[in-house]
ZANU-773195 format. One line per field, with one value per residue: residue number from 1; residue in three letters; x, y, z of N, C-alpha, C in turn. Coordinates in pm, 1 decimal. Example, Ala and Ser with C-alpha at 12.3 -4.5 7.8 and 13.67 -1.06 7.14 Angstrom:
nr: (1; 2) .
rest: (ALA; SER) .
n_x: (1319.0; 1285.0) .
n_y: (-569.0; -225.0) .
n_z: (780.0; 708.0) .
ca_x: (1230.0; 1367.0) .
ca_y: (-450.0; -106.0) .
ca_z: (780.0; 714.0) .
c_x: (1320.0; 1290.0) .
c_y: (-330.0; 3.0) .
c_z: (780.0; 787.0) .
// end
This chain:
nr: (1; 2; 3; 4; 5; 6; 7; 8; 9; 10; 11; 12; 13; 14; 15; 16; 17; 18; 19; 20; 21; 22; 23; 24; 25; 26; 27; 28; 29; 30; 31; 32; 33; 34; 35; 36; 37; 38; 39; 40; 41; 42; 43; 44; 45; 46; 47; 48; 49; 50; 51; 52; 53; 54; 55; 56; 57; 58; 59; 60; 61; 62; 63; 64; 65; 66; 67; 68; 69; 70; 71; 72; 73; 74; 75; 76; 77; 78; 79; 80; 81; 82; 83; 84; 85; 86; 87; 88; 89; 90; 91; 92; 93; 94; 95; 96; 97; 98; 99; 100; 101; 102; 103; 104; 105; 106; 107; 108; 109; 110; 111; 112; 113; 114; 115; 116; 117; 118; 119; 120; 121; 122; 123; 124; 125; 126; 127; 128; 129; 130; 131; 132; 133; 134; 135; 136; 137; 138; 139; 140; 141; 142; 143; 144; 145; 146; 147; 148; 149; 150; 151; 152; 153; 154; 155; 156; 157; 158; 159; 160; 161; 162; 163; 164; 165; 166; 167; 168; 169; 170; 171; 172; 173; 174; 175; 176; 177; 178; 179; 180; 181; 182; 183; 184; 185; 186; 187; 188; 189; 190; 191; 192; 193; 194; 195; 196; 197; 198; 199; 200; 201; 202; 203; 204; 205; 206; 207; 208; 209; 210; 211; 212; 213; 214; 215; 216; 217; 218; 219; 220; 221; 222; 223; 224; 225; 226; 227; 228) .
rest: (UNK; UNK; UNK; UNK; UNK; UNK; UNK; UNK; UNK; UNK; UNK; UNK; UNK; UNK; UNK; UNK; UNK; UNK; UNK; UNK; UNK; UNK; UNK; UNK; UNK; UNK; UNK; UNK; UNK; UNK; UNK; UNK; UNK; UNK; UNK; UNK; UNK; UNK; UNK; UNK; UNK; UNK; UNK; UNK; UNK; UNK; UNK; UNK; UNK; UNK; UNK; UNK; UNK; UNK; UNK; UNK; UNK; UNK; UNK; UNK; UNK; UNK; UNK; UNK; UNK; UNK; UNK; UNK; UNK; UNK; UNK; UNK; UNK; UNK; UNK; UNK; UNK; UNK; UNK; UNK; UNK; UNK; UNK; UNK; UNK; UNK; UNK; UNK; UNK; UNK; UNK; UNK; UNK; UNK; UNK; UNK; UNK; UNK; UNK; UNK; UNK; UNK; UNK; UNK; UNK; UNK; UNK; UNK; UNK; UNK; UNK; UNK; UNK; UNK; UNK; UNK; UNK; UNK; UNK; UNK; UNK; UNK; UNK; UNK; UNK; UNK; UNK; UNK; UNK; UNK; UNK; UNK; UNK; UNK; UNK; UNK; UNK; UNK; UNK; UNK; UNK; UNK; UNK; UNK; UNK; UNK; UNK; UNK; UNK; UNK; UNK; UNK; UNK; UNK; UNK; UNK; UNK; UNK; UNK; UNK; UNK; UNK; UNK; UNK; UNK; UNK; UNK; UNK; UNK; UNK; UNK; UNK; UNK; UNK; UNK; UNK; UNK; UNK; UNK; UNK; UNK; UNK; UNK; UNK; UNK; UNK; UNK; UNK; UNK; UNK; UNK; UNK; UNK; UNK; UNK; UNK; UNK; UNK; UNK; UNK; UNK; UNK; UNK; UNK; UNK; UNK; UNK; UNK; UNK; UNK; UNK; UNK; UNK; UNK; UNK; UNK; UNK; UNK; UNK; UNK; UNK; UNK; UNK; UNK; UNK; UNK; UNK; UNK) .
n_x: (8478.0; 8207.0; 8193.5; 8428.0; 8568.5; 8497.6; 8536.2; 8786.1; 8983.6; 8967.8; 9088.2; 9008.5; 9094.8; 9021.6; 9150.1; 9313.6; 9517.7; 9622.5; 9632.1; 9814.9; 9823.7; 9706.7; 9922.9; 10109.4; 10048.7; 10047.5; 10304.7; 10285.3; 10028.1; 10105.6; 10294.3; 10129.4; 9994.9; 10166.3; 10296.2; 10085.4; 9949.1; 9953.4; 9871.0; 9592.9; 9490.5; 9337.6; 9370.6; 9237.5; 9219.1; 9033.7; 9025.7; 8900.0; 8814.9; 8918.8; 8953.2; 8878.9; 9076.6; 9155.8; 8996.5; 9054.7; 9138.4; 9379.2; 9567.1; 9534.5; 9615.7; 9876.4; 9967.5; 9936.6; 10115.7; 10353.6; 10368.8; 10388.7; 10207.8; 10069.1; 9843.3; 9490.3; 9299.6; 9028.8; 8846.3; 8646.1; 8477.1; 8223.9; 8172.6; 8020.8; 8117.8; 8242.1; 7974.5; 7842.8; 7994.4; 7961.1; 8131.1; 8371.9; 8618.1; 8963.0; 9279.7; 9095.4; 9069.5; 8910.3; 8826.5; 8773.6; 8605.7; 8626.2; 8378.4; 8248.2; 8205.3; 8227.8; 8468.6; 8613.5; 8766.3; 8986.8; 9049.9; 9254.8; 9603.2; 9851.8; 9854.4; 9935.2; 10053.4; 9863.4; 9660.1; 9764.6; 9794.3; 9505.8; 9437.8; 9605.2; 9448.9; 9216.6; 9280.7; 9382.1; 9147.7; 9030.4; 9113.9; 9376.5; 9714.3; 9988.2; 10251.9; 10581.9; 10585.1; 10452.9; 10678.1; 10902.1; 10742.3; 10792.1; 10740.9; 10914.1; 11126.8; 11106.6; 11106.7; 11090.7; 10787.1; 10635.6; 10748.2; 10741.5; 10550.7; 10725.7; 10636.7; 10706.2; 10814.5; 10656.7; 10496.7; 10363.6; 10045.9; 9910.1; 9868.8; 9660.3; 9648.4; 9446.8; 9153.4; 8957.3; 8997.9; 9204.5; 9429.0; 9571.7; 9710.2; 9909.7; 9989.9; 9988.2; 9653.7; 9554.2; 9373.0; 9274.5; 9022.7; 8953.8; 9061.5; 9336.3; 9591.6; 9860.8; 10063.2; 10286.9; 10499.0; 10551.4; 10771.7; 10831.6; 10767.1; 10496.0; 10508.7; 10372.8; 10247.4; 10190.9; 10264.9; 10231.6; 10404.7; 10452.5; 10281.6; 9970.6; 9681.3; 9420.6; 9230.8; 8950.6; 9062.1; 9309.7; 9622.3; 9766.8; 10036.3; 10101.9; 10302.8; 10662.3; 10896.4; 10748.8; 10672.7; 10611.3; 10596.4; 10682.1; 10676.2; 10740.7; 10755.3; 10848.1; 10973.5; 10902.2; 10689.8; 10370.7; 10173.0; 9881.4) .
n_y: (10964.2; 11149.8; 11387.8; 11466.0; 11544.3; 11771.0; 12070.4; 11996.0; 11865.2; 11623.3; 11306.5; 11027.3; 10688.5; 10434.6; 10092.6; 9753.5; 9516.7; 9321.4; 9427.0; 9513.9; 9775.2; 9946.5; 9914.3; 10024.7; 10295.9; 10391.8; 10494.4; 10760.3; 10843.9; 10809.8; 11002.1; 11248.3; 11246.6; 11260.4; 11531.7; 11717.5; 11667.5; 11842.6; 12074.9; 12054.4; 11820.4; 11513.6; 11199.1; 10907.2; 10553.1; 10307.2; 9968.2; 9756.6; 9436.7; 9229.5; 8969.3; 8657.5; 8620.7; 8853.2; 8951.8; 8879.9; 8985.7; 9001.9; 8956.9; 9212.7; 9388.6; 9318.4; 9361.5; 9672.7; 9747.7; 9641.8; 9786.5; 10060.4; 10200.0; 10497.5; 10648.0; 10631.8; 10325.5; 10171.1; 9896.1; 9747.9; 9506.1; 9429.1; 9610.2; 9842.6; 10093.3; 10132.8; 10114.0; 10355.3; 10558.4; 10484.7; 10344.0; 10170.2; 10083.9; 10009.9; 10121.4; 10376.4; 10738.2; 10985.9; 11303.5; 11515.9; 11841.3; 12100.9; 12154.3; 11904.7; 11813.8; 11596.8; 11677.5; 11613.3; 11299.1; 11041.3; 10765.3; 10466.1; 10450.1; 10693.1; 11041.7; 11205.4; 11463.2; 11623.0; 11546.5; 11646.7; 11883.6; 11938.0; 11860.3; 12065.0; 12299.4; 12270.4; 12288.3; 12528.2; 12679.0; 12627.0; 12804.6; 12718.1; 12747.0; 12657.6; 12426.8; 12535.2; 12545.3; 12234.8; 11992.2; 11815.7; 11491.5; 11190.4; 10925.7; 10772.7; 10694.4; 10476.9; 10169.0; 9781.6; 9639.3; 9858.7; 10039.6; 10196.2; 10131.9; 9996.5; 10109.6; 10128.7; 9858.4; 9660.1; 9359.1; 9178.9; 9060.5; 9139.2; 8831.0; 8585.2; 8299.2; 8112.5; 7901.1; 8047.2; 8288.0; 8233.6; 8254.6; 8159.0; 7911.3; 7633.5; 7379.8; 7028.4; 6877.8; 7085.7; 7277.2; 7136.2; 7182.2; 7198.0; 6948.1; 6744.0; 6705.4; 6595.9; 6777.7; 6890.2; 7069.9; 7200.6; 7178.9; 7415.8; 7753.9; 7959.5; 8335.5; 8484.4; 8218.8; 7996.8; 7753.7; 7479.1; 7271.3; 6958.3; 6827.2; 6964.6; 7161.9; 7311.3; 7568.1; 7840.1; 8091.6; 8022.5; 7851.0; 7541.7; 7403.2; 7052.7; 6884.0; 6907.5; 7044.8; 7125.2; 7377.9; 7695.5; 7787.8; 8009.0; 8228.7; 8517.5; 8876.7; 9179.6; 9400.8; 9327.8; 9062.0; 9021.0; 8818.2; 8663.8) .
n_z: (10426.6; 10230.7; 10348.9; 10437.2; 10195.9; 10105.4; 9947.5; 9862.4; 9568.5; 9386.4; 9273.0; 9132.5; 9099.9; 8920.3; 8898.0; 8882.2; 9005.1; 8856.3; 8580.7; 8336.5; 8221.2; 8397.4; 8610.3; 8461.8; 8487.1; 8768.6; 8848.5; 8781.3; 8909.8; 9173.5; 9164.7; 9113.6; 9381.3; 9574.5; 9506.8; 9504.9; 9714.0; 9956.6; 9852.8; 9830.1; 9705.0; 9708.0; 9644.4; 9557.6; 9510.1; 9348.3; 9357.4; 9163.4; 9083.7; 8793.3; 8788.2; 8972.7; 9146.0; 9208.9; 9396.0; 9654.4; 9953.5; 10098.6; 9884.7; 9749.8; 9934.6; 9980.4; 9710.1; 9703.0; 9898.0; 9768.4; 9554.0; 9638.3; 9714.2; 9874.6; 9917.4; 9996.5; 9936.7; 9809.8; 9828.3; 9581.2; 9542.9; 9474.9; 9304.0; 9339.7; 9362.6; 9131.8; 8928.8; 9033.4; 8912.6; 8671.7; 8530.3; 8296.4; 8228.4; 8268.7; 8308.6; 8481.3; 8513.9; 8712.5; 8720.8; 8986.0; 9101.0; 9371.1; 9404.7; 9417.7; 9147.0; 8859.0; 8640.9; 8439.3; 8241.1; 8177.5; 8033.8; 8001.3; 7930.3; 7895.9; 7780.5; 8008.0; 8056.7; 8006.8; 8209.4; 8424.1; 8408.1; 8447.9; 8686.0; 8809.2; 8722.6; 8842.3; 9114.4; 9102.6; 9053.2; 9302.0; 9456.9; 9577.7; 9647.7; 9421.9; 9360.9; 9197.2; 8800.0; 8648.8; 8648.9; 8423.5; 8350.8; 8535.6; 8449.5; 8261.9; 8388.1; 8554.1; 8642.1; 8605.6; 8629.4; 8588.7; 8402.6; 8104.7; 7823.2; 7509.5; 7231.1; 6970.1; 6960.5; 6998.6; 6937.5; 7026.4; 7242.7; 7570.4; 7756.6; 7843.6; 8054.4; 8165.0; 8042.8; 7959.8; 7842.7; 7681.3; 7397.7; 7078.3; 7162.0; 7167.8; 7220.6; 7146.0; 7086.1; 7246.4; 7507.1; 7789.1; 7972.8; 8301.8; 8355.6; 8472.4; 8318.9; 8075.0; 7886.5; 7594.6; 7454.9; 7116.6; 6855.8; 6736.5; 6732.3; 6588.3; 6568.2; 6866.4; 6945.1; 7217.7; 7471.9; 7675.4; 7889.9; 8034.0; 8323.4; 8385.6; 8547.7; 8387.3; 8449.4; 8437.1; 8495.5; 8529.4; 8542.6; 8682.4; 8781.6; 8818.0; 8893.6; 8951.3; 8706.5; 8495.0; 8241.1; 8057.2; 7760.5; 7491.1; 7207.9; 7166.6; 7053.4; 7185.6; 7441.7; 7699.5; 7832.2; 7922.7; 8131.9; 8245.7) .
ca_x: (8358.7; 8204.8; 8218.4; 8602.2; 8648.9; 8456.9; 8659.0; 8902.7; 9023.7; 8981.3; 9127.1; 8965.7; 9189.8; 8998.5; 9237.4; 9326.9; 9672.9; 9723.0; 9622.0; 9945.5; 9781.3; 9707.3; 10048.7; 10209.1; 9983.7; 10042.5; 10398.8; 10226.7; 9929.6; 10178.8; 10362.9; 10042.6; 9944.7; 10272.1; 10308.2; 9987.8; 9888.7; 9957.9; 9805.4; 9423.4; 9464.9; 9297.3; 9384.4; 9169.4; 9217.0; 8935.3; 9057.0; 8772.2; 8871.8; 8861.0; 8949.9; 8843.9; 9177.9; 9180.4; 8872.0; 9107.5; 9191.7; 9529.6; 9631.0; 9524.7; 9681.2; 10020.2; 10005.0; 9912.0; 10241.4; 10460.3; 10369.8; 10427.5; 10081.1; 10046.4; 9697.8; 9388.8; 9265.3; 8883.3; 8817.2; 8518.2; 8472.2; 8092.5; 8155.6; 7938.7; 8190.4; 8219.3; 7865.3; 7822.8; 8070.7; 7910.4; 8259.8; 8370.8; 8714.9; 9086.4; 9280.6; 9012.7; 9090.4; 8808.7; 8900.6; 8648.1; 8626.8; 8608.5; 8246.4; 8216.2; 8136.0; 8328.8; 8510.8; 8692.3; 8822.3; 9071.1; 9064.2; 9382.9; 9756.2; 9894.6; 9824.7; 9975.9; 10102.9; 9737.9; 9597.5; 9852.9; 9727.2; 9373.6; 9467.6; 9665.7; 9335.0; 9096.0; 9335.4; 9376.9; 9008.9; 8967.2; 9227.1; 9489.4; 9860.9; 10046.3; 10417.7; 10590.1; 10554.2; 10476.5; 10803.2; 10875.4; 10694.7; 10902.3; 10725.2; 11002.5; 11245.3; 11058.7; 11168.2; 11012.7; 10632.9; 10571.2; 10824.2; 10615.2; 10581.5; 10805.2; 10539.3; 10754.6; 10860.6; 10556.4; 10405.5; 10305.8; 9961.2; 9881.9; 9792.6; 9564.2; 9671.8; 9318.2; 9106.5; 8827.3; 9025.7; 9330.0; 9440.9; 9710.1; 9761.4; 9977.8; 10024.4; 9888.3; 9526.6; 9486.5; 9390.7; 9168.3; 8964.2; 8929.4; 9120.4; 9471.9; 9631.2; 9980.5; 10079.2; 10385.0; 10523.8; 10565.5; 10932.9; 10871.4; 10603.5; 10484.8; 10481.1; 10284.2; 10216.9; 10235.9; 10214.9; 10248.9; 10468.1; 10432.2; 10142.7; 9891.9; 9543.3; 9399.9; 9100.8; 8917.4; 9161.7; 9449.6; 9675.1; 9821.6; 10137.4; 10072.8; 10432.0; 10770.9; 10946.4; 10665.9; 10733.4; 10546.5; 10687.1; 10632.8; 10743.0; 10707.7; 10825.7; 10838.1; 11069.4; 10846.2; 10569.9; 10280.0; 10113.1; 9783.0) .
ca_y: (11005.8; 11251.9; 11518.0; 11511.6; 11556.3; 11889.5; 12161.4; 11930.5; 11839.2; 11461.5; 11225.2; 10868.1; 10603.7; 10298.3; 10004.8; 9641.5; 9472.4; 9254.2; 9491.6; 9589.4; 9919.3; 10010.9; 9918.5; 10150.7; 10435.6; 10405.1; 10582.9; 10909.3; 10863.2; 10805.3; 11152.6; 11352.5; 11227.4; 11328.8; 11657.2; 11816.6; 11668.0; 11967.9; 12180.6; 12030.2; 11718.0; 11385.6; 11061.9; 10777.1; 10422.5; 10195.9; 9863.1; 9672.3; 9310.2; 9154.9; 8810.8; 8599.4; 8583.3; 8985.2; 8990.7; 8841.6; 9124.5; 8980.3; 8973.5; 9343.0; 9472.9; 9275.7; 9458.0; 9779.2; 9771.6; 9603.0; 9908.4; 10182.9; 10303.6; 10532.6; 10696.8; 10532.2; 10242.0; 10131.3; 9767.4; 9772.2; 9394.3; 9454.0; 9736.8; 9958.8; 10243.8; 10142.3; 10118.9; 10484.0; 10621.0; 10430.5; 10314.7; 10041.5; 10075.3; 9970.2; 10238.9; 10508.6; 10864.8; 11096.3; 11452.0; 11618.5; 11956.2; 12119.6; 12131.2; 11780.4; 11766.0; 11553.2; 11796.8; 11537.9; 11171.1; 10986.6; 10612.5; 10363.1; 10495.5; 10839.3; 11184.9; 11241.2; 11600.0; 11684.9; 11510.5; 11702.3; 12013.9; 11938.2; 11869.3; 12209.7; 12406.1; 12254.5; 12323.3; 12699.8; 12728.0; 12614.0; 12904.1; 12661.5; 12779.4; 12577.4; 12445.1; 12583.6; 12485.3; 12108.3; 11974.7; 11677.8; 11355.7; 11117.2; 10804.8; 10692.7; 10664.8; 10364.8; 10003.2; 9649.8; 9648.5; 9993.3; 10047.1; 10220.7; 10019.2; 10030.8; 10083.2; 10072.2; 9748.5; 9563.7; 9273.5; 9067.6; 9133.3; 9071.9; 8680.9; 8457.4; 8132.0; 8035.3; 7860.2; 8121.0; 8386.5; 8155.3; 8256.5; 8092.5; 7792.7; 7566.0; 7244.4; 6903.9; 6843.0; 7201.1; 7287.7; 7040.4; 7250.6; 7149.8; 6814.0; 6713.0; 6639.0; 6607.6; 6868.8; 6896.1; 7209.8; 7152.5; 7162.1; 7516.4; 7803.0; 8083.2; 8461.6; 8491.8; 8109.4; 7969.8; 7629.6; 7422.2; 7142.5; 6899.2; 6810.4; 7088.0; 7140.4; 7449.8; 7625.9; 7938.8; 8214.2; 8017.0; 7699.9; 7503.0; 7287.4; 6967.6; 6822.1; 6958.5; 7032.7; 7179.1; 7490.8; 7776.8; 7829.3; 8144.7; 8284.4; 8687.1; 8993.7; 9266.1; 9408.9; 9239.8; 8996.0; 9020.2; 8681.7; 8661.9) .
ca_z: (10412.7; 10159.1; 10400.3; 10464.7; 10100.2; 10071.5; 9923.3; 9788.3; 9453.6; 9397.9; 9184.3; 9167.4; 8985.3; 8898.1; 8857.9; 8930.2; 9038.0; 8763.9; 8460.4; 8307.3; 8159.3; 8528.9; 8660.0; 8440.1; 8513.9; 8893.9; 8902.8; 8755.8; 9009.9; 9307.7; 9174.8; 9153.0; 9506.3; 9649.6; 9449.3; 9519.2; 9875.0; 10045.0; 9768.3; 9812.1; 9593.9; 9769.7; 9546.9; 9590.7; 9395.5; 9353.9; 9307.4; 9087.8; 9027.9; 8680.1; 8773.8; 9098.6; 9227.6; 9272.6; 9500.2; 9762.4; 10031.1; 10121.0; 9730.3; 9713.6; 10026.6; 9935.3; 9585.4; 9729.2; 9985.4; 9678.1; 9459.1; 9695.9; 9689.8; 10023.7; 9931.0; 10019.0; 9837.5; 9855.3; 9778.7; 9499.4; 9506.3; 9439.3; 9187.3; 9347.6; 9327.9; 8956.1; 8893.3; 9056.2; 8805.7; 8519.3; 8455.4; 8207.2; 8183.1; 8332.4; 8415.3; 8438.6; 8615.5; 8709.5; 8803.1; 9065.7; 9156.3; 9501.7; 9428.8; 9369.4; 9032.1; 8773.1; 8531.4; 8328.7; 8278.6; 8118.2; 8008.7; 7941.9; 7963.0; 7839.4; 7800.6; 8161.5; 8123.3; 7994.3; 8295.4; 8558.1; 8383.3; 8456.6; 8833.9; 8857.0; 8693.2; 8920.1; 9230.5; 9081.7; 9092.1; 9431.5; 9531.1; 9658.4; 9602.7; 9373.1; 9338.8; 9052.0; 8689.7; 8648.3; 8610.6; 8338.3; 8418.6; 8566.3; 8428.4; 8180.9; 8456.8; 8602.3; 8609.3; 8617.1; 8592.3; 8573.8; 8284.6; 8002.6; 7699.2; 7414.9; 7158.0; 6845.6; 6941.3; 7029.2; 6823.4; 7119.5; 7326.0; 7693.1; 7725.1; 7962.2; 8047.6; 8172.9; 7935.9; 7945.5; 7741.2; 7638.9; 7271.6; 7032.5; 7255.0; 7061.0; 7263.8; 7070.8; 7144.1; 7294.5; 7657.1; 7833.1; 8077.1; 8426.1; 8394.6; 8497.4; 8201.2; 8027.3; 7774.5; 7577.7; 7349.1; 6980.8; 6839.7; 6692.2; 6745.5; 6530.1; 6660.7; 6959.2; 6987.7; 7357.1; 7491.7; 7833.0; 7886.0; 8185.2; 8384.2; 8441.1; 8553.0; 8334.9; 8497.3; 8358.6; 8496.9; 8588.8; 8519.5; 8806.2; 8780.5; 8897.3; 8945.5; 8900.6; 8548.3; 8375.4; 8132.9; 7966.9; 7629.7; 7402.7; 7135.0; 7147.2; 7001.0; 7263.7; 7530.4; 7817.4; 7817.1; 8048.2; 8134.9; 8349.9) .
c_x: (8330.8; 8240.2; 8353.3; 8658.2; 8578.7; 8514.6; 8767.4; 8888.2; 9037.4; 8989.0; 9109.7; 9023.1; 9113.6; 9131.6; 9213.8; 9459.2; 9707.6; 9696.6; 9732.1; 9939.8; 9755.4; 9820.4; 10126.3; 10142.3; 9998.2; 10155.8; 10349.3; 10122.9; 9999.7; 10242.6; 10274.8; 10013.7; 10037.2; 10309.5; 10231.0; 9918.1; 9876.7; 9908.9; 9627.5; 9383.6; 9437.7; 9308.0; 9323.3; 9166.6; 9105.7; 8991.5; 8910.9; 8826.7; 8818.9; 8840.9; 8929.0; 8939.7; 9212.5; 9077.2; 8947.1; 9175.6; 9351.3; 9614.3; 9649.3; 9610.9; 9848.3; 10079.6; 10014.5; 10062.5; 10340.0; 10491.6; 10407.9; 10315.0; 10063.4; 9884.3; 9610.9; 9329.2; 9100.9; 8877.2; 8720.8; 8485.0; 8330.0; 8047.4; 8030.4; 7970.8; 8180.3; 8100.1; 7816.4; 7877.2; 8009.6; 8021.0; 8269.6; 8502.8; 8868.3; 9198.4; 9141.2; 9027.8; 8954.2; 8865.5; 8776.4; 8689.5; 8590.8; 8462.3; 8170.3; 8140.1; 8279.3; 8351.3; 8563.9; 8739.9; 8925.2; 9090.9; 9193.8; 9521.4; 9747.9; 9854.3; 9840.0; 10002.1; 9958.7; 9639.0; 9666.0; 9796.1; 9569.2; 9367.1; 9502.6; 9557.3; 9254.9; 9137.6; 9341.1; 9252.1; 8934.2; 9020.6; 9329.2; 9623.9; 9897.2; 10196.3; 10437.5; 10537.2; 10550.4; 10613.8; 10765.7; 10838.3; 10829.9; 10868.8; 10830.1; 11114.2; 11219.2; 11125.5; 11072.9; 10862.4; 10600.1; 10670.7; 10753.9; 10675.1; 10655.5; 10723.3; 10586.4; 10816.1; 10782.8; 10472.7; 10326.5; 10182.8; 9978.4; 9812.1; 9749.5; 9600.2; 9550.0; 9259.6; 9015.1; 8871.7; 9183.1; 9339.7; 9562.5; 9780.0; 9803.8; 10006.4; 9947.8; 9771.0; 9476.8; 9447.8; 9269.7; 9122.1; 8915.3; 8971.3; 9287.3; 9498.6; 9789.2; 9989.4; 10232.3; 10404.8; 10565.1; 10720.1; 10962.5; 10705.8; 10636.0; 10481.9; 10383.9; 10193.5; 10252.6; 10207.4; 10286.7; 10337.9; 10475.1; 10287.8; 10065.2; 9741.8; 9482.7; 9232.7; 9068.3; 9006.2; 9306.5; 9508.7; 9772.9; 9886.2; 10103.6; 10184.5; 10546.7; 10829.9; 10888.6; 10737.4; 10617.7; 10636.0; 10614.6; 10691.5; 10701.1; 10808.3; 10784.4; 10982.1; 11019.1; 10722.6; 10480.2; 10202.9; 9995.7; 9738.6) .
c_y: (11119.5; 11386.1; 11583.5; 11548.1; 11683.7; 11998.1; 12111.2; 11877.0; 11698.6; 11403.7; 11082.0; 10785.1; 10457.3; 10194.2; 9832.1; 9582.5; 9381.2; 9298.0; 9576.9; 9738.2; 10003.4; 10012.1; 10023.8; 10284.9; 10476.1; 10500.8; 10758.6; 10940.2; 10885.7; 10982.2; 11259.6; 11357.6; 11301.9; 11470.6; 11733.9; 11772.9; 11772.5; 12086.2; 12149.0; 11920.6; 11600.3; 11289.5; 10932.1; 10659.2; 10358.5; 10087.0; 9751.8; 9545.9; 9289.4; 9035.4; 8787.4; 8637.3; 8755.2; 9039.3; 8938.7; 8997.5; 9112.4; 8986.8; 9132.2; 9433.6; 9437.6; 9383.1; 9600.8; 9809.7; 9736.7; 9738.6; 10047.3; 10287.3; 10355.4; 10597.9; 10602.7; 10462.0; 10164.8; 9992.2; 9729.0; 9618.3; 9376.2; 9537.1; 9825.3; 10107.3; 10252.8; 10161.5; 10279.0; 10573.2; 10570.8; 10386.4; 10191.3; 10011.6; 10052.8; 10057.0; 10325.8; 10595.2; 10968.3; 11208.6; 11510.5; 11729.7; 11970.7; 12144.8; 12000.2; 11711.9; 11713.6; 11623.7; 11729.2; 11405.9; 11157.5; 10864.5; 10558.5; 10463.9; 10628.4; 10966.4; 11235.7; 11390.1; 11669.5; 11685.4; 11572.7; 11856.7; 12047.0; 11946.2; 12010.5; 12314.7; 12367.0; 12292.3; 12502.8; 12740.8; 12726.6; 12728.4; 12833.9; 12688.3; 12650.8; 12557.4; 12508.5; 12541.0; 12305.9; 12078.7; 11826.7; 11558.9; 11268.4; 10971.3; 10705.2; 10646.6; 10518.8; 10239.4; 9910.8; 9660.7; 9743.9; 10093.3; 10093.4; 10159.7; 10096.8; 10012.6; 10031.3; 9932.6; 9612.2; 9504.1; 9168.3; 9141.5; 9073.9; 8954.6; 8619.0; 8359.6; 8061.0; 8005.3; 7948.6; 8240.8; 8342.5; 8218.4; 8209.2; 8019.8; 7689.4; 7402.9; 7136.2; 6880.4; 6972.7; 7196.5; 7201.2; 7111.9; 7165.0; 7009.3; 6837.1; 6650.6; 6681.4; 6659.1; 6864.9; 7003.3; 7134.6; 7220.1; 7336.6; 7598.9; 7922.7; 8196.1; 8448.5; 8319.3; 8072.8; 7832.1; 7583.9; 7299.5; 7083.4; 6881.9; 6912.8; 7045.3; 7308.9; 7492.2; 7754.3; 8070.3; 8165.2; 7877.8; 7658.2; 7376.9; 7175.7; 6882.3; 6901.4; 6929.9; 7074.5; 7333.7; 7541.6; 7827.0; 7925.6; 8205.1; 8434.8; 8777.2; 9132.5; 9288.7; 9322.9; 9171.4; 8994.6; 8884.0; 8695.9; 8516.1) .
c_z: (10306.6; 10226.4; 10408.2; 10325.4; 10044.9; 10060.7; 9881.5; 9643.9; 9451.9; 9277.7; 9196.0; 9042.6; 9014.8; 8831.3; 8950.3; 8938.6; 8921.5; 8597.5; 8432.0; 8262.5; 8307.5; 8590.0; 8588.1; 8410.8; 8644.8; 8930.0; 8852.9; 8859.3; 9147.8; 9283.4; 9200.3; 9332.5; 9587.2; 9616.0; 9496.3; 9659.6; 9937.5; 9994.4; 9765.6; 9726.0; 9706.8; 9658.7; 9611.9; 9489.3; 9436.4; 9308.8; 9290.5; 9021.6; 8885.3; 8679.5; 8914.3; 9184.7; 9289.8; 9345.5; 9652.6; 9827.8; 10043.2; 9980.0; 9728.5; 9798.2; 9999.6; 9805.1; 9607.5; 9786.2; 9872.1; 9577.5; 9501.6; 9685.1; 9843.8; 10025.3; 9970.2; 9899.3; 9873.4; 9752.1; 9708.0; 9477.5; 9423.2; 9327.2; 9244.3; 9328.6; 9169.8; 8888.8; 8895.4; 8979.9; 8687.4; 8450.0; 8386.8; 8174.8; 8287.4; 8258.2; 8359.6; 8552.7; 8576.1; 8787.5; 8870.1; 9131.5; 9290.4; 9524.2; 9431.7; 9263.9; 8955.9; 8687.0; 8413.4; 8361.2; 8174.1; 8132.3; 7958.7; 8000.5; 7883.7; 7873.2; 7951.3; 8163.5; 8086.7; 8158.7; 8425.5; 8539.2; 8411.7; 8623.0; 8857.0; 8805.2; 8785.7; 9081.2; 9245.0; 9118.9; 9218.6; 9547.0; 9598.0; 9585.4; 9530.6; 9377.9; 9199.9; 8922.5; 8686.1; 8589.8; 8510.3; 8403.1; 8400.7; 8547.5; 8350.8; 8260.5; 8552.8; 8571.1; 8659.1; 8538.3; 8525.0; 8476.6; 8196.8; 7867.7; 7613.5; 7279.9; 7007.5; 6827.7; 6997.0; 6912.0; 6905.1; 7236.8; 7473.4; 7668.4; 7853.2; 7941.6; 8075.8; 8050.5; 7883.0; 7829.2; 7680.8; 7470.7; 7209.6; 7104.7; 7136.4; 7116.5; 7198.0; 7165.2; 7234.9; 7438.6; 7686.7; 7987.6; 8203.1; 8482.8; 8431.2; 8388.2; 8153.3; 7912.6; 7742.1; 7465.0; 7227.6; 6964.7; 6796.3; 6712.2; 6653.3; 6601.8; 6740.2; 6976.5; 7133.6; 7380.7; 7642.6; 7779.7; 8031.2; 8187.6; 8446.4; 8452.8; 8512.8; 8396.4; 8416.5; 8352.7; 8544.9; 8526.8; 8617.1; 8773.2; 8871.4; 8971.2; 8865.9; 8777.6; 8469.8; 8327.1; 8080.7; 7855.0; 7528.0; 7349.2; 7103.2; 7082.5; 7075.7; 7361.1; 7650.7; 7778.0; 7943.1; 8043.4; 8247.5; 8370.4) .
// end
């Protein structure tokens, strides 16, 4: 309830669990929540789905557990909180002072040191004692999906498998939306082209393999490839 936040500095983090940009910001948000929890900061995650499968509460709860999120997460399937902030981005951070005013925001990845300085400034204004100077951010030490992007070696984008947002699909004949169909991969692919092989049913937001032995083939240039 809003009354329980009175006098607290609040960070609101809009995210969704299949968004790679959101996943890469989470180590920093978790760190702020832990570092400043006893100094007057409250972190609230707002999970606003981008895709239908992200509306499933069990999926969200599983992701929260696997990602080690210990602060509260609101499930905003109807975008009520999203609209209340007039938000348009994933991820989005809103910094709220002890009087309940939005004092700053940041959209997307990056600028973590400045965001932490904003948190410290708002806590200082609220009269809260702070831990020593903000230490070096630890995000670079993360592993797996949270590992920060190697931007100098990134030539391939986040890629969507469902037909609604699929790009650079190279199986002969293209995708067959909503149909069970046999696909084959071409013998060679250009950079960022991808293909299915085997029997698949491609829907708007997903592709379902219909029998064993199917493949997804992708020619990419990056340390990691993120498929949705």
